[in-house]
C-alpha positions in Angstrom: 67.8 374.2 108.4 66.8 372.5 105.1 68.4 369.2 104.0 70.5 370.8 101.4 72.2 373.2 103.8 72.6 370.5 106.4 74.4 368.3 103.9 76.5 371.4 102.8 77.8 371.9 106.3 78.5 368.0 106.6 80.5 368.4 103.4 82.9 370.8 104.9 83.3 368.7 108.1 84.3 365.6 105.9 85.8 367.0 102.8 88.5 369.6 102.4 86.8 372.4 100.4 83.4 370.7 100.8 83.7 369.1 97.3 86.1 367.2 95.2 86.7 369.9 92.7 87.5 373.6 93.6 85.1 374.9 91.0 82.3 373.1 92.8 83.2 374.9 96.1 80.8 377.3 97.9 83.3 380.2 97.1 82.5 379.8 93.4 78.7 380.3 93.7 76.5 383.2 95.3 74.9 382.9 98.6 71.8 381.0 98.2 73.0 378.6 95.6 72.3 374.9 96.4 75.5 373.6 98.0 74.6 369.9 97.3 72.6 368.4 94.5 70.5 365.2 94.6 70.2 364.4 90.9 70.2 365.6 87.3 68.0 364.9 84.4 68.4 366.3 80.8 69.4 370.0 81.4 68.0 370.2 84.9 69.3 369.5 88.5 67.5 369.2 91.9 68.8 370.0 95.3 68.0 367.7 98.3 64.8 369.7 99.0 63.4 369.2 95.6 64.0 372.6 94.2 64.6 372.3 90.4 67.1 374.5 88.5 67.8 374.8 84.7 71.6 374.0 84.8 74.4 375.6 82.7 77.3 374.1 84.7 76.5 370.7 83.3 78.9 368.7 85.5 81.8 371.2 85.1 81.3 371.1 81.4 81.4 367.2 81.2 77.8 366.5 80.2 77.2 367.4 76.6 74.1 365.5 75.8 72.2 365.7 79.1 72.1 364.1 82.6 71.1 360.6 82.7 71.1 360.1 78.8 69.6 356.7 78.7 71.4 354.9 76.0 74.7 356.0 77.4 73.7 354.9 80.9 72.6 351.5 79.4 75.9 351.2 77.6 77.8 351.8 80.9 75.7 349.4 82.7 76.1 346.8 80.2 79.9 346.9 80.7 79.4 346.9 84.4 77.6 343.6 84.2 80.5 342.3 82.0 82.8 342.8 85.0 83.8 346.5 84.8 87.4 345.9 85.4 89.2 342.6 84.3 92.6 341.2 85.0 93.8 341.9 81.5 93.0 344.4 78.9 89.2 344.3 78.0 87.7 344.1 74.6 85.9 347.4 75.1 89.3 349.0 75.9 90.6 347.9 72.5 87.3 349.0 70.7 87.4 352.4 72.3 91.0 352.9 71.5 90.4 352.1 67.8 87.4 354.4 67.6 89.3 357.3 69.2 92.3 356.9 67.0 90.1 356.7 63.9 88.3 359.9 65.0 91.4 362.1 65.7 93.5 362.8 62.7 97.3 362.3 63.3 96.8 360.4 66.5 98.4 356.9 66.3 98.0 355.7 69.8 96.0 356.4 72.9 96.2 356.1 76.7 93.0 356.3 78.7 92.7 357.6 82.3 90.1 359.1 84.6 90.8 362.8 84.7 92.4 365.5 82.8 95.3 366.3 85.2 96.6 362.8 84.7 96.8 362.9 80.9 98.2 366.5 80.6 101.0 365.5 83.1 101.6 362.3 81.1 102.0 364.4 77.9 104.6 366.7 79.6 106.4 363.7 80.9 106.6 362.1 77.4 107.7 365.5 75.9 110.5 365.6 78.4 111.6 362.1 77.8 111.3 362.3 74.0 113.3 365.6 73.8 115.7 365.2 76.8 114.8 368.8 77.8 113.3 370.1 81.1 111.4 373.3 80.5 107.6 373.4 79.8 106.0 376.4 78.1 102.3 376.9 78.9 99.8 379.5 77.9 99.4 382.0 80.7 95.7 382.9 79.9 94.4 379.3 79.9 93.2 378.7 83.4 94.0 375.1 84.4 96.1 372.2 83.0 96.7 370.0 86.0 96.9 369.7 89.8 100.5 368.3 89.5 103.6 370.3 90.4 104.7 371.4 86.9 101.5 373.5 86.6 100.4 374.4 90.2 103.9 375.3 91.1 103.6 378.0 88.4 100.5 379.5 89.9 99.9 381.8 93.0 98.5 378.8 94.9 101.9 376.9 95.0 101.9 375.8 98.6 103.4 372.3 99.1 105.5 372.4 95.9 109.3 372.4 96.2 111.0 375.5 94.9 113.3 373.5 92.7 110.5 372.6 90.3 108.7 376.0 90.2 110.9 377.6 87.7 110.8 374.9 85.1 107.4 376.0 83.8 107.5 379.2 81.6 104.5 381.3 80.4 103.7 382.8 77.1 100.6 384.8 75.9 97.8 383.5 73.7 97.7 385.1 70.3 101.2 386.7 71.0 103.7 384.6 69.0 106.5 386.9 69.9 106.1 386.1 73.6 106.7 382.3 72.8 109.5 383.1 70.4 111.3 385.0 73.1 111.0 382.1 75.5 112.6 379.8 72.9 115.4 382.3 72.1 116.1 382.9 76.0 116.1 379.2 77.0 118.4 378.0 74.2 116.5 375.0 72.9 115.8 373.6 76.4 112.1 373.8 76.1 110.6 370.3 75.9 107.0 371.2 75.0 104.4 373.9 74.4 101.0 373.2 75.9 97.9 375.3 75.4 94.1 374.9 74.6 93.2 375.6 71.0 90.8 378.3 72.2 88.9 379.5 75.3 86.8 382.6 75.3 89.3 384.0 72.8 89.9 382.1 69.5 93.2 382.0 67.8 94.0 384.8 65.5 96.6 385.4 62.7 97.3 381.7 62.3 98.5 381.5 65.8 98.2 377.8 66.4 100.2 377.1 63.2 102.9 379.7 64.2 103.3 377.9 67.5 103.6 374.6 65.7 106.2 376.1 63.4 108.3 377.3 66.4 108.1 373.8 68.1 109.3 372.3 64.9 112.1 374.8 64.6 113.2 374.2 68.2 112.5 370.5 68.5 109.8 370.8 71.0 106.6 368.8 71.4 103.4 370.6 70.4 100.5 369.7 72.9 96.9 370.8 72.4 94.7 370.4 75.5 91.2 369.6 74.2 89.6 369.0 77.7 87.0 371.7 76.9 87.1 372.2 73.2 86.9 368.4 72.4 83.4 367.2 71.7 82.2 370.8 71.4 83.8 372.6 68.6 83.9 369.5 66.3 83.5 365.7 66.9 87.1 365.4 65.5 88.3 368.0 68.0 88.9 371.7 67.7 92.2 370.7 66.0 90.1 369.6 63.1 88.1 372.9 63.3 91.2 374.9 63.1 93.0 372.7 60.7 96.0 371.6 62.8 97.5 368.3 63.9 99.5 368.5 67.1 102.1 366.0 68.3 100.1 365.2 71.4 96.6 366.1 72.5 94.5 365.4 75.5 90.7 365.0 75.8 88.3 364.6 78.7 85.1 366.1 80.1 82.4 365.8 77.3 83.9 362.7 75.7 81.7 360.3 77.8 78.7 362.5 78.8 79.8 362.8 82.4 81.4 359.4 82.9 85.0 359.6 84.1 87.2 359.1 80.9 90.1 361.1 79.7 92.7 360.4 77.0 96.2 361.3 75.9 96.7 360.7 72.2 99.5 361.4 69.7 102.1 360.3 67.3 103.5 356.8 67.7 107.2 357.8 67.9 106.4 359.7 71.1 103.5 357.7 72.6 105.4 354.3 72.1 108.0 355.5 74.7 105.4 354.4 77.3 105.1 350.9 75.9 107.1 347.7 76.2 107.8 346.9 72.6 110.7 349.2 71.9 114.5 349.1 72.7 114.7 352.7 74.0 114.7 353.9 77.5 111.3 353.2 79.2 108.9 355.9 80.3 106.6 354.9 83.1 103.6 356.8 81.6 100.3 356.1 83.1 99.5 353.1 85.2 96.1 353.2 86.9 93.9 350.4 88.0 90.8 352.1 86.8 92.1 354.1 83.9 90.3 351.8 81.5 87.2 351.1 83.5 84.8 349.4 81.2 81.7 351.3 82.2 83.3 354.6 81.1 84.6 353.3 77.9 81.2 351.9 77.0 79.8 355.3 77.7 82.5 356.9 75.5 81.6 354.6 72.6 77.9 355.3 72.9 78.5 359.0 73.2 80.4 359.0 69.9 77.6 357.0 68.3 75.0 359.4 69.6 77.1 362.3 68.2 77.2 360.7 64.8 73.5 359.9 64.7 72.3 363.3 65.9 73.6 366.7 65.0 75.0 367.4 68.4 77.8 369.7 67.4 75.5 371.7 65.2 73.0 372.1 68.0 75.7 373.3 70.4 76.8 376.1 67.8 73.2 377.0 67.0 71.9 377.2 70.7 75.0 379.0 71.8 74.7 381.7 69.0 71.0 382.2 69.9 71.9 382.4 73.6 74.7 384.9 73.0 72.7 387.1 70.6 69.7 387.1 72.8 71.4 388.1 75.9 73.6 390.6 74.2 70.6 392.2 72.8 69.0 392.5 76.2 72.1 394.1 77.6 72.1 396.6 74.6 68.4 397.4 75.3 69.3 398.2 78.9 72.3 400.3 77.7 74.8 398.2 79.7 76.4 396.3 76.8 79.9 397.6 77.8 79.4 396.3 81.3 77.9 392.9 80.6 78.3 390.8 77.5 78.6 387.3 76.1 81.7 386.5 74.1 83.7 383.5 72.6 82.9 380.6 70.4 79.2 379.7 70.3 79.5 376.1 71.4 81.2 377.4 74.6 80.2 381.0 75.3 81.5 383.0 78.2 80.0 386.1 79.9 81.9 389.1 81.1 80.7 391.2 84.1 82.2 394.7 84.6 81.7 397.4 87.3 80.9 401.0 86.8 84.5 401.7 86.0 84.5 399.0 83.4 86.7 396.8 85.4 86.0 393.0 85.4 84.2 392.4 88.6 83.7 389.3 90.7 81.1 391.2 92.7 79.0 391.9 89.6 79.4 388.3 88.3 78.1 387.2 91.5 75.1 389.5 91.3 74.3 388.2 87.8 74.5 384.6 89.1 72.4 385.4 92.2 69.6 386.9 90.1 69.6 384.1 87.7 69.3 381.7 90.6 66.2 383.6 91.8 64.7 382.5 88.4 65.7 378.9 89.1 68.7 379.1 86.6 72.1 377.8 87.9 74.6 379.6 85.8 78.1 379.9 87.2 79.5 379.7 83.6 77.9 378.5 80.4 78.3 374.8 79.4 75.7 373.9 76.7 74.2 370.4 76.1 72.0 368.7 73.5 69.2 368.9 76.1 69.1 372.7 76.1 66.3 373.3 73.7 63.9 376.0 72.7 61.9 376.0 76.0 65.2 376.4 77.9 66.4 379.2 75.8 63.2 381.1 76.3 63.3 380.5 80.1 67.0 381.7 80.1 66.3 384.8 78.1 63.3 385.8 80.4 65.6 385.2 83.5 68.5 387.2 81.8 66.1 390.2 81.2 65.0 390.3 84.9 68.7 389.8 86.0 70.2 392.4 83.9 67.5 394.9 84.9 68.9 394.5 88.4 72.4 394.8 87.0 71.7 398.0 85.5 70.2 399.3 88.8 73.3 398.1 90.6 75.6 400.1 88.2 73.5 403.2 88.9 72.9 402.9 92.6 75.8 400.8 93.8 76.1 397.1 94.1 75.9 396.8 97.9 72.1 397.4 97.8 71.7 394.4 95.6 74.4 391.8 96.4 73.2 389.4 99.1 76.3 388.3 100.8 79.9 387.9 99.8 81.3 387.9 96.2 82.6 384.7 94.5 86.4 384.3 94.5 89.0 383.2 92.0 90.0 379.6 92.5 93.7 380.6 92.2 94.4 382.7 95.3 97.0 382.4 98.0 94.7 382.7 101.0 91.0 381.9 101.6 
């Protein structure tokens, strides 16, 4: 047994799921994928046995510039040497807050944390306190908002969550304003907030985001945009800037500090200040975390924003993404399988769709594609782009995709069982293993 596999087995003995994020689990990758990684540099990662892979997972989309980006690491280390976590608010905490408030139009205040679930749940709590209402309307197609009860209780994997809270979260469909309007009409002005991502693999159509905002204003609900993925990819000022809309509250994370643990809740003062101590209203115990404003992460955040401003990071993500999408879609067309495999979505965060011979979305064929890419030393569980993905990486990816889609075509013609090596990947949200 090699060292990578040995550590993979130890991981399951020590950690439920073998990792601290379900999307890092073995069931999300094909057989043969490295279960444990040793390091990352630029757009590449290495396992414990020295095998090198071109990476498109990029720290679950959190690394937008590249692994080990020196000036960002240096900025974090400088803050560590300043103490990293002090008894009162730190200077870098205030500086980072000012930079972010200046960056995001319509946001007057900010609260930092370490992960996305914390800030989305805080946004929901604020909305309930601000409106005095209990229901939450969340977009059904958007895969993940939080590990807290208000969201997980509304999914198929709801074990451990009391029944009393499960019915307080409602679902509407993206780009279907009628589905949201029906919720507002049915629940008689008892919806506290609407939460959704600005875009995923599908972008808003027919002025959808603005129509959602109009309904929120009409029914006195808080309009929340979750920019965990779109932030620092669509636009430096957020996808809300790209789509020309200002929410009441918004959340950021992932790419905002190039892999360092920073998330943020931002929004209008009249809502955010409920979590403060300088008002006469009833208090909201918002977020209180020892390490929420850890200095190293905020130093990394400030430097990340500075790098974005100096370099054309956003422009590169759009350009590289378009070339990648066009290149692989052209290969699929060349093989005559463009209706079975294709890239879609916005260029800075593309997504690939895998279908079987009946044109049904298929986890087995998705596994096959990832498996074949791995054979060409490319780790592509999904597609997260970074500034470190350059021309040589694009060429390497397209060459691997050509070989992989050739096998994909054969599997469509001859049956996938001949080509798939082991079990298929599984959806994260499932009731049983």
